[in-house]
Each structure stands twice: as C-alpha cells, then as structure tokens.
KOLFIKE-28453 format. One line per 3 residues: number of its first residue (from 1); their letters; for each residue z, x, y of C-alpha. Coordinates in nm, 3 decimals. Example, Ala and Ser with C-alpha at 12.3 -4.5 7.8 and 13.67 -1.06 7.14 Angstrom:
1 = AS = 0.780:1.230:-0.450 | 0.714:1.367:-0.106 $
//
This chain:
1 = MAD = 14.165:2.161:10.013 | 14.281:2.272:10.356 | 14.233:2.040:10.652 $
4 = RTT = 13.913:2.150:10.826 | 13.908:1.875:11.087 | 14.092:2.072:11.356 $
7 = PKP = 13.845:2.305:11.528 | 13.939:2.670:11.543 | 14.012:2.815:11.888 $
10 = KLP = 13.716:2.985:12.048 | 13.705:3.360:12.026 | 13.829:3.541:12.342 $
13 = FDD = 13.493:3.655:12.475 | 13.646:3.697:12.821 | 13.868:3.980:12.690 $
16 = TTD = 13.683:4.300:12.781 | 13.952:4.547:12.672 | 13.738:4.680:12.388 $
19 = FDD = 13.453:4.752:12.628 | 13.689:4.940:12.858 | 13.821:5.145:12.565 $
22 = ARR = 13.476:5.212:12.422 | 13.357:5.350:12.761 | 13.674:5.543:12.838 $
25 = GLI = 13.643:5.919:12.860 | 13.262:5.940:12.855 | 13.156:6.296:12.938 $
28 = GRL = 12.785:6.302:12.859 | 12.510:6.155:12.645 | 12.204:6.267:12.453 $
31 = EPC = 11.918:6.092:12.631 | 11.731:5.954:12.454 | 11.973:5.943:12.162 $
34 = VVK = 11.712:6.049:11.907 | 11.757:6.318:11.641 | 11.468:6.469:11.445 $
37 = ADD = 11.445:6.681:11.132 | 11.265:7.015:11.137 | 10.946:6.845:11.020 $
40 = GRI = 10.952:6.608:11.318 | 11.072:6.307:11.120 | 11.317:6.088:11.313 $
43 = VWD = 11.646:6.070:11.124 | 11.846:5.890:11.393 | 11.741:5.671:11.686 $
46 = NSS = 12.023:5.498:11.867 | 11.793:5.434:12.163 | 11.619:5.173:11.948 $
49 = YAF = 11.921:4.949:12.013 | 11.859:4.932:12.388 | 11.772:4.563:12.343 $
52 = LDQ = 12.145:4.493:12.296 | 12.194:4.523:12.673 | 12.136:4.152:12.727 $
55 = PAP = 12.307:3.822:12.640 | 12.316:3.726:12.273 | 11.998:3.548:12.158 $
58 = DSV = 11.991:3.249:11.924 | 11.889:3.475:11.635 | 12.219:3.670:11.630 $
61 = NPS = 12.577:3.551:11.591 | 12.737:3.612:11.936 | 13.040:3.779:11.778 $
64 = LWR = 12.825:4.028:11.586 | 12.615:4.086:11.899 | 12.933:4.180:12.089 $
67 = QSQ = 13.040:4.420:11.813 | 12.696:4.582:11.806 | 12.703:4.630:12.182 $
70 = LVA = 13.032:4.817:12.144 | 12.930:5.027:11.846 | 12.596:5.125:12.002 $
73 = MDG = 12.771:5.302:12.293 | 12.691:5.668:12.234 | 12.793:5.999:12.380 $
76 = LFE = 13.064:6.264:12.396 | 13.402:6.115:12.482 | 13.744:6.264:12.560 $
79 = VVP = 14.019:6.103:12.352 | 14.294:6.316:12.509 | 14.262:6.667:12.655 $
82 = GVY = 14.162:6.891:12.366 | 14.040:6.606:12.142 | 13.680:6.483:12.173 $
85 = QVR = 13.450:6.252:11.979 | 13.077:6.208:11.957 | 13.011:5.843:11.882 $
88 = GMD = 12.686:5.655:11.827 | 12.506:5.947:11.662 | 12.540:5.824:11.302 $
91 = LSN = 12.720:5.553:11.110 | 13.047:5.744:11.164 | 13.210:5.948:11.442 $
94 = ISF = 13.253:6.323:11.454 | 13.567:6.457:11.622 | 13.626:6.796:11.785 $
97 = IEG = 13.976:6.940:11.828 | 13.997:7.249:12.046 | 14.217:7.535:11.926 $
100 = DSG = 14.318:7.869:12.072 | 13.967:8.010:12.055 | 13.753:7.778:11.843 $
103 = VLI = 13.705:7.416:11.749 | 13.814:7.217:11.443 | 13.577:6.940:11.333 $
106 = VDP = 13.689:6.618:11.166 | 13.427:6.433:10.956 | 13.083:6.584:11.021 $
109 = LIS = 12.870:6.268:10.981 | 12.609:6.196:10.709 | 12.326:6.435:10.791 $
112 = TET = 12.308:6.800:10.890 | 12.065:6.707:11.168 | 12.292:6.453:11.338 $
115 = AAA = 12.596:6.677:11.296 | 12.413:6.971:11.454 | 12.298:6.752:11.744 $
118 = ALE = 12.655:6.629:11.799 | 12.788:6.986:11.799 | 12.519:7.085:12.048 $
121 = LYR = 12.619:6.796:12.275 | 12.984:6.900:12.252 | 12.905:7.263:12.331 $
124 = KHR = 12.684:7.168:12.623 | 12.985:7.016:12.798 | 13.282:7.205:12.648 $
127 = GDR = 13.149:7.554:12.581 | 13.019:7.747:12.283 | 13.336:7.759:12.074 $
130 = PVV = 13.301:7.877:11.713 | 13.375:7.626:11.438 | 13.696:7.750:11.275 $
133 = GVV = 13.764:7.457:11.045 | 13.634:7.128:10.909 | 13.845:6.839:10.785 $
136 = YTH = 13.700:6.581:10.548 | 13.927:6.278:10.576 | 13.784:6.121:10.261 $
139 = SHV = 13.520:6.119:9.991 | 13.245:5.901:10.143 | 12.921:6.072:10.240 $
142 = DHF = 12.938:5.975:10.609 | 13.244:6.200:10.638 | 13.113:6.521:10.483 $
145 = GGV = 12.732:6.505:10.445 | 12.651:6.682:10.772 | 12.882:6.981:10.716 $
148 = KGV = 12.600:7.237:10.699 | 12.493:7.125:11.044 | 12.819:7.262:11.190 $
151 = TTQ = 12.902:7.560:10.966 | 12.760:7.761:10.679 | 12.862:7.845:10.325 $
154 = ADV = 12.857:8.211:10.430 | 13.108:8.157:10.712 | 13.332:7.960:10.475 $
157 = DAG = 13.309:8.231:10.208 | 13.389:8.494:10.471 | 13.701:8.306:10.580 $
160 = KCV = 13.566:8.232:10.926 | 13.587:7.855:10.866 | 13.830:7.662:10.644 $
163 = IIA = 13.744:7.329:10.481 | 14.039:7.094:10.434 | 14.021:6.772:10.230 $
166 = PEH = 14.243:6.541:10.026 | 14.296:6.639:9.665 | 14.016:6.525:9.428 $
169 = MVE = 13.781:6.455:9.721 | 13.480:6.636:9.567 | 13.533:6.477:9.227 $
172 = HAV = 13.521:6.128:9.376 | 13.232:6.212:9.611 | 13.003:6.325:9.332 $
175 = DEN = 13.116:6.050:9.095 | 13.011:5.785:9.343 | 12.681:5.940:9.446 $
178 = VYA = 12.560:6.053:9.103 | 12.686:5.821:8.827 | 12.585:5.492:8.992 $
181 = GTA = 12.410:5.649:9.288 | 12.065:5.503:9.220 | 12.189:5.144:9.209 $
184 = MGR = 12.421:5.196:9.506 | 12.143:5.354:9.708 | 11.901:5.070:9.636 $
187 = RAG = 12.161:4.810:9.734 | 12.258:5.011:10.041 | 11.901:4.960:10.160 $
190 = YMY = 11.984:4.590:10.179 | 12.335:4.638:10.314 | 12.245:4.859:10.610 $
193 = GAT = 11.898:4.718:10.679 | 11.756:5.067:10.724 | 11.395:4.948:10.691 $
196 = LDR = 11.433:4.642:10.915 | 11.291:4.629:11.266 | 11.548:4.700:11.538 $
199 = DPR = 11.527:4.389:11.748 | 11.703:4.052:11.795 | 11.531:3.913:11.485 $
202 = GQV = 11.599:4.221:11.274 | 11.871:4.480:11.230 | 12.126:4.478:11.513 $
205 = GAG = 12.407:4.681:11.355 | 12.625:4.706:11.047 | 12.960:4.633:11.213 $
208 = LGQ = 13.120:4.962:11.114 | 12.839:5.153:11.281 | 12.481:5.075:11.370 $
211 = TTS = 12.317:5.208:11.054 | 12.295:5.524:10.843 | 12.109:5.838:10.942 $
214 = TGT = 11.836:5.952:10.703 | 11.856:6.330:10.726 | 11.972:6.604:10.491 $
217 = VSL = 12.298:6.546:10.302 | 12.501:6.860:10.235 | 12.838:6.957:10.092 $
220 = IPP = 13.058:7.263:10.113 | 13.352:7.230:9.873 | 13.699:7.240:10.032 $
223 = TDS = 13.887:7.567:10.053 | 14.221:7.386:10.089 | 14.332:7.054:9.938 $
226 = IAA = 14.608:6.826:10.062 | 14.806:6.683:9.770 | 15.110:6.518:9.927 $
229 = TGE = 15.218:6.333:10.238 | 15.408:6.555:10.477 | 15.204:6.868:10.413 $
232 = TRV = 15.114:7.053:10.731 | 14.848:7.304:10.823 | 14.789:7.515:11.134 $
235 = VDG = 14.431:7.614:11.213 | 14.361:7.819:11.527 | 14.684:7.692:11.681 $
238 = ITM = 14.612:7.327:11.591 | 14.903:7.174:11.400 | 14.821:6.893:11.158 $
241 = EFQ = 15.050:6.675:10.948 | 14.886:6.477:10.668 | 14.948:6.140:10.506 $
244 = VTP = 14.761:6.100:10.177 | 14.641:5.745:10.110 | 14.461:5.731:9.773 $
247 = GTE = 14.325:5.394:9.669 | 14.279:5.258:10.021 | 13.933:5.270:10.180 $
250 = APA = 13.843:5.556:9.945 | 13.994:5.687:9.622 | 14.072:6.016:9.801 $
253 = EMN = 14.163:5.972:10.168 | 14.416:6.097:10.422 | 14.535:6.027:10.776 $
256 = VLL = 14.600:6.318:11.012 | 14.854:6.353:11.293 | 14.753:6.609:11.554 $
259 = TDH = 15.110:6.694:11.636 | 15.068:6.880:11.965 | 14.807:6.633:12.094 $
262 = KAL = 15.016:6.326:12.000 | 14.701:6.179:11.849 | 14.686:6.002:11.512 $
265 = CMA = 14.357:6.000:11.320 | 14.350:5.704:11.079 | 14.039:5.820:10.893 $
268 = ENA = 13.882:5.487:10.790 | 14.206:5.304:10.711 | 14.230:5.122:11.044 $
271 = THN = 13.908:5.045:11.229 | 13.792:4.777:11.472 | 13.683:4.534:11.202 $
274 = LHN = 13.792:4.403:10.866 | 13.683:4.667:10.617 | 13.554:4.624:10.264 $
277 = ILT = 13.771:4.572:9.960 | 13.444:4.592:9.769 | 13.136:4.706:9.959 $
280 = LRG = 12.811:4.515:9.905 | 12.637:4.831:9.784 | 12.890:4.850:9.499 $
283 = ALV = 13.195:5.072:9.444 | 13.529:5.068:9.271 | 13.736:4.774:9.395 $
286 = RDP = 13.989:4.898:9.650 | 14.356:4.801:9.654 | 14.455:4.598:9.961 $
289 = RVW = 14.818:4.601:9.851 | 14.853:4.980:9.872 | 14.623:4.983:10.176 $
292 = SRY = 14.868:4.767:10.368 | 15.164:4.972:10.243 | 15.011:5.297:10.360 $
295 = LTE = 14.957:5.141:10.703 | 15.326:5.048:10.710 | 15.410:5.405:10.607 $
298 = AID = 15.191:5.542:10.887 | 15.367:5.324:11.145 | 15.712:5.422:11.022 $
301 = RFD = 15.635:5.790:10.969 | 15.449:5.865:11.290 | 15.598:5.616:11.540 $
304 = GRF = 15.710:5.797:11.853 | 15.488:6.096:11.780 | 15.151:5.963:11.897 $
307 = DVV = 15.013:5.812:12.216 | 14.667:5.731:12.084 | 14.517:5.619:11.754 $
310 = FAS = 14.157:5.710:11.676 | 13.942:5.693:11.365 | 13.615:5.808:11.217 $
313 = HHW = 13.449:5.485:11.326 | 13.469:5.286:11.651 | 13.675:5.371:11.959 $
316 = PTW = 14.040:5.478:12.012 | 14.340:5.264:12.105 | 14.561:5.417:12.373 $
319 = GRE = 14.931:5.361:12.437 | 15.212:5.346:12.183 | 15.271:4.971:12.198 $
322 = RAI = 14.903:4.880:12.179 | 14.846:5.128:11.897 | 15.143:5.000:11.696 $
325 = RFL = 15.024:4.641:11.740 | 14.674:4.743:11.630 | 14.805:4.914:11.317 $
328 = SLQ = 15.044:4.629:11.244 | 14.774:4.363:11.263 | 14.544:4.574:11.045 $
331 = RDL = 14.830:4.605:10.795 | 14.897:4.233:10.802 | 14.527:4.159:10.752 $
334 = YAY = 14.500:4.341:10.419 | 14.840:4.223:10.301 | 14.756:3.861:10.384 $
337 = LHD = 14.425:3.868:10.199 | 14.592:4.025:9.897 | 14.894:3.797:9.881 $
340 = QTL = 14.710:3.473:9.951 | 14.440:3.551:9.697 | 14.708:3.614:9.433 $
343 = RML = 14.892:3.296:9.533 | 14.578:3.087:9.497 | 14.449:3.248:9.178 $
346 = NAG = 14.789:3.175:9.024 | 14.732:2.812:9.122 | 14.410:2.819:8.922 $
349 = LTG = 14.150:2.874:9.193 | 13.854:3.101:9.122 | 13.729:3.373:9.353 $
352 = SEI = 13.459:3.159:9.510 | 13.701:2.871:9.556 | 13.956:3.097:9.724 $
355 = AEE = 13.682:3.227:9.955 | 13.619:2.871:10.073 | 13.987:2.779:10.098 $
358 = IEL = 14.153:3.075:10.267 | 14.224:3.075:10.640 | 14.359:3.361:10.846 $
361 = PPA = 14.666:3.304:11.065 | 14.592:3.259:11.439 | 14.702:3.610:11.539 $
364 = LEQ = 14.452:3.762:11.297 | 14.181:3.504:11.361 | 14.189:3.586:11.733 $
367 = AWH = 14.207:3.967:11.697 | 13.861:4.115:11.749 | 13.944:4.413:11.529 $
370 = ARG = 14.026:4.180:11.237 | 13.686:4.008:11.240 | 13.464:4.041:10.935 $
373 = YYG = 13.180:4.247:11.078 | 13.166:4.486:10.781 | 13.390:4.345:10.512 $
376 = SVS = 13.405:3.966:10.520 | 13.701:3.749:10.425 | 13.466:3.575:10.180 $
379 = HNV = 13.351:3.872:9.977 | 13.683:4.055:10.009 | 13.890:3.781:9.846 $
382 = KAI = 13.632:3.762:9.567 | 13.680:4.137:9.522 | 14.058:4.097:9.503 $
385 = YQR = 14.010:3.825:9.243 | 13.780:4.064:9.053 | 14.036:4.345:9.073 $
388 = YMG = 14.299:4.135:8.899 | 14.098:3.891:8.688 | 13.756:4.046:8.627 $
391 = WYD = 13.421:3.869:8.635 | 13.524:3.574:8.414 | 13.678:3.276:8.594 $
394 = GNP = 13.835:3.128:8.280 | 13.588:2.841:8.243 | 13.419:2.868:7.899 $
397 = AHL = 13.104:2.717:8.052 | 13.065:3.047:8.237 | 13.140:3.270:7.941 $
400 = WQH = 12.786:3.296:7.800 | 12.542:3.176:8.063 | 12.169:3.233:8.055 $
403 = VPE = 12.037:3.527:8.255 | 11.877:3.424:8.587 | 11.520:3.418:8.455 $
406 = EAG = 11.605:3.190:8.163 | 11.842:2.976:8.368 | 11.577:2.943:8.638 $
409 = KRY = 11.319:2.808:8.395 | 11.560:2.546:8.264 | 11.685:2.438:8.607 $
412 = VAA = 11.332:2.405:8.740 | 11.224:2.202:8.438 | 11.529:1.977:8.464 $
415 = MGG = 11.464:1.919:8.835 | 11.102:1.813:8.788 | 10.909:2.137:8.819 $
418 = ADA = 10.870:2.412:9.076 | 10.690:2.203:9.338 | 10.957:1.932:9.323 $
421 = VVA = 11.233:2.192:9.364 | 11.056:2.348:9.662 | 11.030:2.000:9.818 $
424 = MAR = 11.407:1.954:9.770 | 11.465:2.295:9.925 | 11.243:2.207:10.219 $
427 = QAF = 11.455:1.901:10.285 | 11.774:2.109:10.258 | 11.624:2.364:10.498 $
430 = DEA = 11.533:2.095:10.749 | 11.891:1.966:10.725 | 12.024:2.322:10.780 $
433 = DYR = 12.183:2.323:10.434 | 12.068:2.678:10.381 | 12.321:2.761:10.112 $
436 = WAV = 12.178:2.489:9.887 | 11.820:2.570:9.971 | 11.865:2.936:9.883 $
439 = EIL = 12.040:2.844:9.556 | 11.767:2.621:9.419 | 11.483:2.837:9.547 $
442 = NHV = 11.638:3.130:9.364 | 11.590:2.937:9.039 | 11.224:2.883:9.121 $
445 = LFA = 11.163:3.249:9.197 | 11.332:3.368:8.879 | 11.135:3.112:8.678 $
448 = DPS = 10.807:3.186:8.859 | 10.817:3.484:9.100 | 10.452:3.424:9.194 $
451 = HAA = 10.521:3.079:9.346 | 10.397:3.140:9.701 | 10.559:2.837:9.864 $
454 = AKA = 10.898:2.920:9.711 | 10.871:3.280:9.827 | 10.783:3.181:10.181 $
457 = LQA = 11.055:2.919:10.208 | 11.316:3.147:10.051 | 11.228:3.416:10.306 $
460 = DTF = 11.269:3.163:10.588 | 11.601:3.051:10.442 | 11.733:3.405:10.407 $
463 = EQL = 11.630:3.462:10.768 | 11.828:3.164:10.894 | 12.135:3.272:10.696 $
466 = GFG = 12.099:3.619:10.845 | 12.067:3.487:11.200 | 12.395:3.299:11.164 $
469 = AEN = 12.598:3.575:10.996 | 12.887:3.734:11.184 | 12.902:4.010:10.925 $
472 = GTW = 12.655:4.291:10.997 | 12.595:4.379:10.633 | 12.545:4.012:10.534 $
475 = RSA = 12.286:3.982:10.811 | 12.107:4.295:10.691 | 12.116:4.181:10.327 $
478 = FLA = 11.969:3.839:10.407 | 11.700:3.986:10.632 | 11.621:4.260:10.380 $
481 = GAT = 11.569:3.992:10.115 | 11.336:3.807:10.349 | 11.146:4.130:10.420 $
484 = ELR = 11.089:4.208:10.052 | 10.973:3.855:9.980 | 10.722:3.879:10.263 $
487 = KGN = 10.612:4.243:10.246 | 10.711:4.377:9.906 | 10.972:4.613:9.764 $
490 = FGT = 11.082:4.882:10.010 | 11.269:5.091:9.752 | 11.563:5.308:9.856 $
493 = PAQ = 11.530:5.429:10.217 | 11.807:5.693:10.204 | 11.908:5.916:9.913 $
496 = TAS = 12.258:6.068:9.912 | 12.249:6.251:9.578 | 12.145:6.583:9.733 $
499 = SDL = 12.121:6.927:9.575 | 12.459:7.017:9.725 | 12.621:6.718:9.556 $
502 = FGA = 12.456:6.799:9.223 | 12.572:7.157:9.268 | 12.931:7.038:9.304 $
505 = LTP = 12.930:6.859:8.968 | 13.179:6.988:8.715 | 13.042:7.061:8.365 $
508 = EQV = 13.197:6.736:8.242 | 13.028:6.541:8.522 | 12.689:6.700:8.444 $
511 = FDA = 12.721:6.602:8.079 | 12.838:6.251:8.175 | 12.538:6.218:8.409 $
514 = IGI = 12.309:6.304:8.119 | 12.493:6.069:7.883 | 12.455:5.762:8.101 $
517 = RVE = 12.077:5.812:8.095 | 12.049:5.796:7.717 | 11.835:5.494:7.625 $
520 = GPK = 12.054:5.374:7.339 | 11.807:5.199:7.104 | 11.554:5.482:7.137 $
523 = AWD = 11.823:5.732:7.030 | 11.979:5.538:6.742 | 11.815:5.756:6.477 $
526 = ETL = 11.829:6.083:6.669 | 12.091:6.347:6.583 | 12.118:6.681:6.761 $
529 = SIG = 12.368:6.926:6.903 | 12.362:7.166:7.197 | 12.609:7.444:7.275 $
532 = VGL = 12.652:7.541:7.639 | 12.825:7.865:7.732 | 12.897:7.950:8.095 $
535 = TDA = 12.828:8.314:8.164 | 13.041:8.330:8.480 | 13.341:8.143:8.338 $
538 = DES = 13.536:8.155:8.015 | 13.414:7.806:7.921 | 13.194:7.667:7.648 $
541 = YRL = 13.097:7.314:7.553 | 12.940:7.125:7.266 | 12.714:6.824:7.314 $
544 = DLH = 12.641:6.599:7.016 | 12.396:6.308:7.017 | 12.443:6.045:6.744 $
547 = NGV = 12.435:5.666:6.730 | 12.275:5.660:7.075 | 12.577:5.830:7.236 $
550 = LIH = 12.597:6.179:7.386 | 12.948:6.312:7.325 | 13.071:6.630:7.494 $
553 = RAA = 13.382:6.838:7.447 | 13.513:7.183:7.528 | 13.432:7.376:7.210 $
556 = PVD = 13.267:7.697:7.082 | 12.886:7.700:7.087 | 12.859:7.837:6.731 $
559 = GAD = 12.668:7.617:6.487 | 12.487:7.404:6.746 | 12.116:7.335:6.695 $
562 = LIL = 12.041:7.481:7.037 | 12.259:7.729:7.228 | 12.227:7.786:7.601 $
565 = HLP = 12.403:8.052:7.807 | 12.382:8.004:8.180 | 12.580:8.041:8.505 $
568 = RRA = 12.772:7.737:8.616 | 12.551:7.685:8.921 | 12.252:7.627:8.688 $
571 = LPQ = 12.414:7.338:8.501 | 12.245:7.065:8.710 | 11.907:7.198:8.585 $
574 = LLA = 11.989:7.036:8.251 | 11.949:6.694:8.416 | 11.579:6.772:8.436 $
577 = GNT = 11.555:6.964:8.108 | 11.493:7.289:8.292 | 11.608:7.608:8.113 $
580 = EGM = 11.468:7.858:8.363 | 11.698:8.159:8.393 | 11.902:8.061:8.085 $
583 = EVA = 11.952:8.253:7.762 | 11.816:8.027:7.486 | 11.884:8.055:7.113 $
586 = GDT = 11.821:7.825:6.817 | 11.585:7.530:6.795 | 11.409:7.521:7.134 $
589 = AVL = 11.264:7.177:7.057 | 11.610:7.018:7.072 | 11.622:6.992:7.451 $
592 = GRL = 11.283:6.820:7.452 | 11.408:6.572:7.193 | 11.706:6.495:7.414 $
595 = MAV = 11.485:6.455:7.721 | 11.263:6.215:7.525 | 11.546:5.963:7.488 $
598 = LEA = 11.665:5.982:7.850 | 11.568:5.705:8.090 | 11.503:5.790:8.453 $
601 = PDP = 11.686:5.562:8.697 | 11.471:5.326:8.904 | 11.539:5.340:9.281 $
604 = SFA = 11.303:5.044:9.339 | 11.442:4.788:9.094 | 11.392:4.423:9.189 $
607 = IVT = 11.670:4.228:9.359 | 11.543:3.894:9.491 | 11.289:3.849:9.210 $
610 = P = 11.306:3.923:8.836 $
//
C-alpha cells in the first residue's frame, strides 16, 4: 500500500481567482432568483442558498462549501462582447451568442420555465432579439429540456430557428430517459438531494450545479446534425466550428469554437470539477481514455484561436495561457485516472482496492477544478475497473453471493443478533468509524427493516458521512438515505421522460420500451403477434411475443393476430395500450393480452431497505 504517513498539503483556500472569474462580467440578476410554473409551483429557487454567504459550518466539508458558494452565484454575465451566459438558474448554464439581428442559444437548461426566465433576463439587459438558432452540445436533459421556453416547434418548422446538435443526439437522449429512466430518476433523487432541506445540515449543492430544476421537460428534434470534427456552420452571421467528442461526458457530444468571438465552448468536457466516469444515478460507463484524447485534440486544434474557454456549467477561464493550462490539467486528470487504474488492475487490484490506493499527483491534487465535487476519484476508478473488467473481481467467493436480505440475516445471526450488531455499530459510531458502522447496520436493516434502533443509528451514520463528504452528490446521497430512514420513501422528485421525449422515440425504441416491460414468467405461455403499419411513412413492423420475449422486426403486417394502422406520432400510445385514432383489424383482444403481461416500472422502489 502507498505510504499515507506524509500529510497532504492543505488546499489553497487563499487563492480567490475562481471567485474573481465567477463574478466577472455580471450585468444583472433575477431577484429573488425564483422561477415558477404557470400553476404557481416553484420549479427553481436559487435564493434558498443564501445561507452559503457565511463561513463553512462543521456540517459541510469546507472544500464543498467553497464550490457551492461559487456555483450559487447567479445572473447574466458577459463572457466577451457578443457572448453572454445566465448562470445559477438551473443545474446547467444557458449561453446567448448575438448575431447580426438575432441571438443563438447554446444549451437551454432542463425546464421550459427556467429557460424562459433566463431568456427574459437576457432580453431585459440586451434587447428583444429573436431566437434564430439553438445548439444542443450533447444528449443530457440539462442541455435541451428547456428548448420550448426559448423557441417553438412552429418557428423551427417555419425555418425561423435552426436546431443544431451532434449526430445521434436524440437517439441517445431518449434511450437514457426511457429505457432505464425510472431507475435513473429514482436514484437521481438521492444524487441531487432535490427533496432535502436547503441549509447547512441539508443540501448545499451538487458540485456541477446546485441542483436540478423541476419544471417541464421539452424537446424539439434537431434540424441539422454535426457528424464530423471540422464541420462549420454560420447562423445569423455567427461562425461556428465543431469538434465532435462521442464517448466522453455523453455518448453524443461536441465542442464549439465561436470563431469570430475567439471563444471556445467545451460543452461538459472540461468543467471546474472532476466529472463522472459513471454517474451515481446510473448511465453507460464513459471512456476516460478518449475523453483525455479529445481534450488534447481541442488544445491542438484550437490553440491560438481562442482567448476564453467557457462551458455549460461553471464559469469561464480567460486568457490563452490560463485556458490552455486549465484544459491540459483536465486532460491529465482523466488520463491519469484511466492509466493508473489499468496499471493497478493488471497488478491484481480490484476496483475498491484501487479506489483506496490511488493518489493524484500534486499538480492535480492542488487544482481546484480537479477536485471531486461531482465525480469522485473513488467512484470513478471503480467505474473504469467496471468498464474493462465488469462487476466480477475474479474472486470466486464473490461469484455467487447471497442477495442483501439473505446475507443480512446470516451476518446478523453470526454476530449475535440484531441488538448485538447495533451495539457494535454504536461503538464504531462513537469512534467515528462510520464506514464500518454503516456496513454492519446495513446487514441489520436488510435482515429486519423494522428494527427501530438500527434505522435511527444508520440515519445518524449516513448523516455524519454526508457532513464530511467533499463530493456534492455523495453528500446528497448520504443525506437522502438518512431522510428516507427517518421520514419514509420520497419517490422520484423529478421526471424527465416527458411527452416530447416519448414523441421522439423511433418505432424500434417504442417496441423496445414495451419489450423491457414484459414480465417474463407471466408471459411464458402467451403467444401473440401484432402488425403495425405507419400511415404517414412507408414502414411496417411485426411484433411477436413468445417465450416471454417481445421480438420486433421490419416486416409486412399481413397474417398478424392484430393489425394496427396509425401515424408515427401515435406510436407512444402503444406504451399505454391506447388505440384511439388507430385503424384496428383482427383480434382486438390481443393488445389487452399484451398489456396484461407488462409490468409498470416503480419510481418509488426501496434503496436503503429491502
């Protein structure tokens, strides 16, 4: 093991450069920074973080407190003349680039309500310019969900506003938010702490942004896709050169050079924290190797052509030398984690062992923007291990373990019963060995979730782990666990699978979404077929259910038990078994038989108890 006896240098809290950059260019603010839906419901309240304007309390890691102070700074800011950002009005930033007569928007936040409020703030100070274009830098909902707050489908259809995105952006956006969207949404409730109180003992920020807005998610499909690095577009006199970066922070992502403004937008590939290789809510494991290589490519390709680097989170970095150093350290960060994880796994270490062993070099350890406020070194190296090696660590003892409930019963019995285990945990808690306390209490709760003393002590232990966490999402996860143990299941606070996202599903994605809901054992003896013909496209499909599997293929509808003819836009109705407005022929009972073997996802499944 590495030598841990030499204390690490203290973090440079006296360096206030980030605060200077985060304040630079402030034009105006929304006061109070509160956004409401049409029904009066608050969907964003950045004013609730006013408590951050004080020294860090004992209940928050000082480093995370500093990051939250920076991220909570809200308002309209000038990046360079002609380029503006509204920050602090959602998890992400929205950027405005002024053209000859209108404005181009980059990444319109999560919700239509916050995006509309940001546009109103921009127009209040910069004039009522029409929106002539929208750029989605990538496929995550905080970069497209608010689009209908800044433009309309009608204006896009009329050619008044173009929508530019990386190739396959919509495909990946709907995949993520529909296929595993229920589980991701439930876990996101833990990750972002959306239901936690906003105070020094609750949610203080997520590192990447404060939290997620809870308004209306929308989507307008792109009118123009960027497929290759080096492609350029001119919109209203604004010249853009694109670098496509698939497999980095998102499966479809791109950086954008605003050529005439000498400003480089890094999307979410270089932000003021260590990002996630695998987010705690769940996702495909990202590739830190190509991530670092695309950062090298950005440096080499754009060097000398930009004076400022900005992104869709956090604040800009001005000056060529500072910006190059920022990008270089970000590049080195992902490359180091990748290479060292591979080095150690090839020496036989498992993911959890590597997470304990790895140390960052001093230049990265001391760089504020390399700190693990959102992605941690610990969970990122485990993700890299998972990417290459999978869940199995090679030890046969871990090949066929009991599920938590059964393991919990056996551990508790072996340790002398639930009360004895709680007593051991109490001693560990008193000795500040919270990692051990939480481990053994977890066995008690999965063996006996009604054990009141175990629940109370586990909540206290989660709380202490949260108070000490530098990572914003770790803090929220620990405190969310404590909240559910004390107050009950809070479900899924924010839903991203909106009607617009369902409407963007391809036929194959609709059929896949139905297929993953088939409750296998219930459908073992069921056999049926459905033909689907699209009346506004020369396409037809055949769905066959047998052996508990729903298979779909492009094929004629003839001979199917049930035949449906419908416009493509009506396809998502099949997820609910709704045939309104469709032409139906054949055995009308077939759709009901299919619906009978489908299982509805559960957005309130248990996490910290069985």
